[in-house]
C-alpha positions, 0 to 999 in steps of 0.5 A: 136305434134302441138301447139294446142295439148300441149294447149289442156286439153284432151292431158294432161288427156290422157297423164296422163292416159297412164302413170297411165296404165304403172304403174298399173302393178307395183302397186301390188308389191308396195303394198306388199312391203309396207305391209311387209317392209314399213308400213308407206309408200305408198299411193294407190288407195282407200287410204283416205287422212290424215287418220292414217293407221292401221298397220297389226301386223299379217304381222309385228311380227318381226321388223328386216326388218324395222330396216334393211331399217333404217340402209341402209337409214341412212348409205346412208345419212351419207355416200353419202350426209351427212349434217355434212360434205362436200360431193361434190367439184366444179372444171373445166375440165381444170386442168391448170385453176384450178391451179389459186388461183382466180379460186379455190377461186371462186369454193370454195365460190360457194360450200360453198354457195350451202351448206348453201342453202342446210342447210337452205332448207329441202333437207336433211330430204327429202333425208332421206325419199328418201333413204327409198323409193328407198331401199324398192320400187326401185324408189324414187322421189321428187320435187325441187322448187324455194323458195322465202325465202330459195332459194329451197324447196323440196316435197317427194313423196311415191310409188303409189302417182306418175307416171313417163315416160322416153325418148328414152335414158331411162332418166326420163323426165315426171311426174304426180301425183294425190293428194287431196286438200281441197277447201280452199287449192285449192282457196289459190293455184289456186285462186277462179276464176280458180276453178270449180263451186262446189269447188268454192262454197265449198271454199266460204262457208268454207266447208271441204271435199277433191277434187282430183287434178292432176299435170303433168310436161312434156317436152314442144315441143314448148320450145324456149330459146329466149322467157322468158314466161312459155309457151316456157320453156323446161318443161310445168306444168299443174294442172287440175281436173280428169275431165280435167278442167285446174286449172293452167299452168306453166313451168320450165327451168329445169326438177324439178323432181329428180327421181332415180331407184336403178336398172333397169332390161332393158332399157324399164323399167320406174321404178326400183327394189331395195333391198326390191324386193330381200328381200321380200321372206326372210321377209315373211319367217321370219314373218312366222317363228316368228309366228311359234315360238310364237305358239310353245312357247304358246303351251309349256307354255299353252298346249291344255288340255284333261279333263276326265268325272269325273271332277267336275265343271270347270278346273282351269288352273291358277298356284296353281289352284284346280280342283276337280274330283270324281274318283280313280286311272286310268288316270289323270283327267286333262292332256295335249292332246298332247305334241310336243317337240320344239327345240327352239335353232334350230328355233332361229338359223334358224331365225338368218340366215334369219335375216342375209340374210335380213340385207345383202340384205339391205347392213346393214352389210356394214354400221354396219361393223365398229361397229359390227366386232372386229378390235382390232388386225388390224392396222388402214390401214387394217381397212380402206382397209376392209371398202373400200372393203365393200363399193365397193359392192355398186359401180353400185348402186352409179353410178346410184344414181350419174347420177339420183340423185346427178348430177340433184340435184347439177345442178338444185340447181346451176341454181336456185341460179344463177337466184336468184343472189346467185352465185358470179360473176366468174373470167373472164377467166372461164365465159361460161365454164362448171363446173365439180362436184366431189363427196367427200363423205365417200362412194365416197372416199372409192371408190377412195381410192381403187386405193391409194394402187397402187399409194403408191406401184408405188412410193415405187417401184420407191424409191427402184430402186433409191437406185441403180440408183438415176436418175430413180427418174427424171422420177417420177412426185412427184407433180402429184402423190401428187395431185392424192393421195390427190384427192383420199383422198378427200382433198379440192384442195384449201389446195394446193398451186398453181404451181407458189407459189410452184415454188417461194418457191423452188426458194427461197430455192435454193437461200438460199442454194446457199448463204449458200454454198458461205459463207462456201466457203469464210471461 
């Protein structure tokens, strides 16, 4: 690609159309998922902006699938990125440097300031919707921008509203969306002088209406780190009309789109598949069973009637109603046309099994486990182990979310904070070194603690051998075991004393013991 290509509006228009055509084959599945599982989400071709969507209650008779989605998104929110507790730690790959108190204090302060930035921004409300999107559609994305007042601000997108593309390694590196704006909004964002003539006139005359705008963010082949202008940033950004008229150009130093997939079938897949894809058949079956049950109840309480020719006037089907007929003996004048015995208990049991399957697909049983199971006869350790086993089921998914959601979120936020001067000056010994992110959320700890039992068994085994020969303890590094165990438990490293401080305490203890022994010998 040469320089003129990236500056040519036709290139951006063609690029967007290519990305849109790649997403076309996914649209029908997304629409069906939105209809049956996420009726308030999804924005597709033909939908009008700022219009309330009428819910199809013929397809949504039973709300259990919607509740399962809420449980999963709330569980991911509290278990992975809880706003009420620390869910990540910053450190250095060099363990020796991390033992220095100044380094630990700096990483702790950076984390604290980053948590303040997250709390002031709208990231947590966006993340809740993000988990809903990815659990239903399998793909979710939001834009993370710099904000003058709050350092960062985010905008969540919904299925059908955006398109993505990947690089040769399968990493998402291109984004496009088509959305609607009023003339006044376009004038405020892009300036009247940059608007097409019809839009400019509408803005000047304060007329309403909606106009389509496209936004593309693509890798910039002309990127040059030595130049600070947006035309040479790693990612180029362009707003344009569907006809190809450019409204504004810009650039980003990092890819500003945080996009993740629940799972991908193969490396060529741009979009992912989530629990909603697997549960859709069961959801449809549940809705059909619920409808069948309601029809059966209706026929039992208000069955179709058969009326003889001797009935005078209309049939009164109200309780205590009177229907006159002229006849004697024989068949009843009014009777049910037919009766179908319905085993409601069996139907309810079948529906319950389907509901449990749907909850299992959305991992609702994992996140509701501690609240629904009876652990009265279990110890606290047994409860924790059962919880950890359940959390390990999410292992592959969490690893993908770490790579595609959490790591880019931390890196992009840190870069913005650094440019804004929010990050304190690092100690001289770590300047220019790469930071390491460790996740200490509830789910991350549950995964780490799966190795805690092995560590405890190893230490207990060494202690049992020491009863026969105490010299075996010389082979065990108890300090390292302590640090490893506390890391599994998610204890902040700044709570540990440095090696130097620990050695000073031990030296003083040995000196005090020697002095005490000397005093006893003198007496």
